[in-house]
N, C-alpha and C positions, 0 to 999 in steps of 0.2 A: 334187574336194574330198575330202580324206581326213579321216575322223573317228576319234577314239579313243573306245572304249566301255569303261567300268569295270563289271564284271559280277560277280554272286554267284549261286550256285545250290546247291540240295540235289540231289546226284547220284543219290539212291536210285532214282528211277524213270526215269532216263535211261540209254541204252545208250552212254554216253560223250559226249564233245564232238562228234566228227566226224560230219558228215551221212552217213547210210546209208539207202538205199532201203528203205522199209517199216518203219523203226525210229524210235522217238522219241529224238532227240538234242538236246543243248543248241543246237548250231549250227542245226539244222533249225528249232527253235522260234523262235530269235531272227531268223533270216533270213526266216521266214514273217511274223513281226510287222513287221519292217522293210519287207517288200514291200507290206504292207497300207497303210503310211503313205506311202512314197516311190515305190512302183511298181517295175517291172522285176524283176530277179533279183539283188538285192544279195548279195555274198559276203563273209563275215567271214574275216579272218586272225587267228589267236589266238596268244597267247604260249606257252601250254602245252596240248597236246591231252590232256585228262584221260581216264582209262579209265572204263568203266561203274562206277557206284556211287561215284565219287570226287566230293567236294564242292569248292566254291571260294568264298572270301570276297574274293579280290583278283585275279580273272582280268582280263586285258586283251586287247582285240581292236581291229582297225581295219577300216574299210570305206571303199571309194572310191565316191563318188556322181558321176554325170554331171550335166550342167547341168539336165536335166529333173527328175531326182530331187532335186537341191538346191533347185529352185524349189518343191517340194512339202513342204519342211520346215515343221513347225508353227510358229506364231508366237504368243507371249503378248501382244505389243503390235502396234499397227497400223503402226508404222514399219517400215522395211526394215532392221532391225538383224540382221546375219548371226549375231553371237554369241548374241543372244537366241534366234534360230531353232534354232541348233545345241543350245543348252542345253535348249530346250523339248522336243527329241526324246526325251530320257530319260523325261520324264513321259508323253509320248504312248505310248511303248513300254510303260511300266508299265500304262497303261490298256488297251492291246490284250492284254497278257498276262493280265489279269484280276485278280480278287480272290484273295489268298493264293496266288499262283503259286509254283512251286518254282524259278523263275529270275527274276532282275530285273536291270535296267540301272540302276546307281546314278548314273551320270554320263555325259554325252556332251559332248565338247569337240573343238575344231579341233585336229587333230594337228600338232605342230611340223614344220617342213620336215625331210625325211629320216627321219621316224619310221616304223618298221616294228614292229608289235606283237611279232612273232616274232624277227626277226633283229637288231633293235636292243637287245633285252634282254641285260643283262649277268649277271643271276642270277635264280633263282626260289627262293622260300621255301615250304616245306610244313610243316604241323603234323600230328601224329598223336596221337589220343586213345585211351588204353588203360585199361580197368578190370580190376583183379585181385581176388583174394579179400579183400584188405584194404580195397579200395574198396567192393565190393559192386555188385550190378547195379541200375541205375536204368532202368526201362522208358521213362522220358521221354527218355533219352539214347540209346536203342538204335539210332537211325538215324545217329548220328554218333560212336559209341564202340564199339570192338571190346572184347570181354570174354574174359579167360582165367580158368581156374579156380584157378590157382596163385597164391601170393603172390610178388611179384617184388621183387628187390633192386635198387632204382633207382640206388643208388650204383655198383654193379657195371655196370649198363647204361650209365650216364653215362661211366664210365671206358672201357668198350669203344667207345662212340661216338666219344670223343675220339681214340682210336687210329687211326680211319679217315680223319681229316681230311687233305686234301692232294690233289695231282694224282696219280691212279693209274688203273690199268685195273680197272674194277669189273665185269668179265665175270661173276664169281662171284655178283654181286648184281643181275644183269639177266636178263631173258628175251631170248634171242638173237633178233635180227632181221637178215635178210640185208642187206648193204651199210650197216650202221649201226655206228659206232664205240662202244666201251664205255669209252673214256678220258674221265674227267670230273674236274673240280676240286671236291671237296667242301669248302666254305668254313666251314660250321658244322654240328655235329651234337651235340646234348646232350639230356639227359632231366631232368625234374623232376616232382614231384607238385604239382598245383594245390591251391587251398584246400579242395576237396572230396575230395582224395586221388587223383584221376584222374592217371595218368601221361601226361605230354605231351612228345612229341618235337618239337624244333625242328631242321629240316634245310634247309640252304641250299647251293646249288651253282650253277655257271655254267649247267648244264643237267643233265637226268636222262635216262637211258635207260629202256626199258620195264620197269615194275615195280620200279625201283631203290629207291625210298623204302620200299615195303612189304617188300622183301627185307632192306634194312638194319635195319628195325624187327624183322623176324623173327629176325635174327642176335642182336640185343641182348636180345630176349625169351629166347632160348636161354641167354644169359649170366645173365639175371635169374632164371631158373629153376634155374640151377646145372648145366645139361646140358653146357655147354662153358665153359672158362675164358676170362677176359677177352682174353688175347692170341690166342686162336684165331680171332677175327674178322679179324685181320690175316693170319694164316696162310692162311685160306680165301681172302681177297682176293688174296694174292700167288700162290696156287696156281691161281687163275682157274678153279676147279672148284666147282660147287654141291654141297652136302652136305645130307642129309635133315634135319639139325638146324636149318638156317637156312631156315625156311619163309617163303613170301610170305604176309603176313597179309591179312586182309579189307580191301576197299576202303572200307568204311563209316567207318573211323577217320581217313581221309586227307582233308586240306583243302589246296588251293592257296591260300596266305594272302597272298602278295605277289610282285610282279614288279618288279625293279629295272632302271632305265634310266640311261644317262649324261646329262650336261648336253646341252641341246638342240643345241648346236653340234657335238656329237660323235655324234649319232644316225645320220646318214648313213654316216659312216666306220665305225661299229660294225656297221651292217647289211651293208655291203660286205665287211668283214672276215669276218663270220660266214658269209655266202654263199660266199665264196672258200674258206673252210676246209671247209665241207660239200661243195663241188664237188670239192675235192682228196681228201677222204675217200672219196667215191663212186667217183672215178677209180681210187684205189688199191685199192679192194675189188673 
């Protein structure tokens, strides 16, 4: 039985998503909670492996349960309703995670045929919150908002962001990883100020390479501060070389907001297509 889990977390006190010996991670916390309920050693597959300090409001994962684990699913009613048992798991997990936890499971559901949380995804959306001198510092938001001392030109930042959209090699805006491609399709990138004056970036792509969102944010901050002109973000991208002006900003402002999937009848085909592309990239490298 494959289940889908919809997850949210404050990444401040986690060393990222991925399970690591001796370190507190989101995956480790959730798998430990699952094991207490269904037994065994459940393993989660996630849509996006977030870095240390990165938050999520729309993370998605799946887990495969064997027959014995499935039989241990909690039930809210006395009948043998499988859908009820699967839905009740989210509440039981929240109970195990405790009062005011920094990670929660919002929903558990039976995964459609062919669903893979990672490989079936067609896009991921992130947001980034940034306070500047015009906004002011709010200590209540310090764990989810990055602060800069300058006053930023949000119109220039939005113009620069729009120049970067499309299928490109984003090596200049990624931390290099061996055997990993840096070619991505950036579907949306824009900036606005919210009602409180905080600058908010919306970034959506088919996938992201390591530190890509935070580097893209850093490039637009350089534009907003007037340190580089709008068109330089494209010149940097096309040169595929990192420059000191385009810094990778702090993780605290970054949130994985949403993961997009195709229609149920296309899930398996999408997963196979993504796996084949990754295998081809690994072979080529």
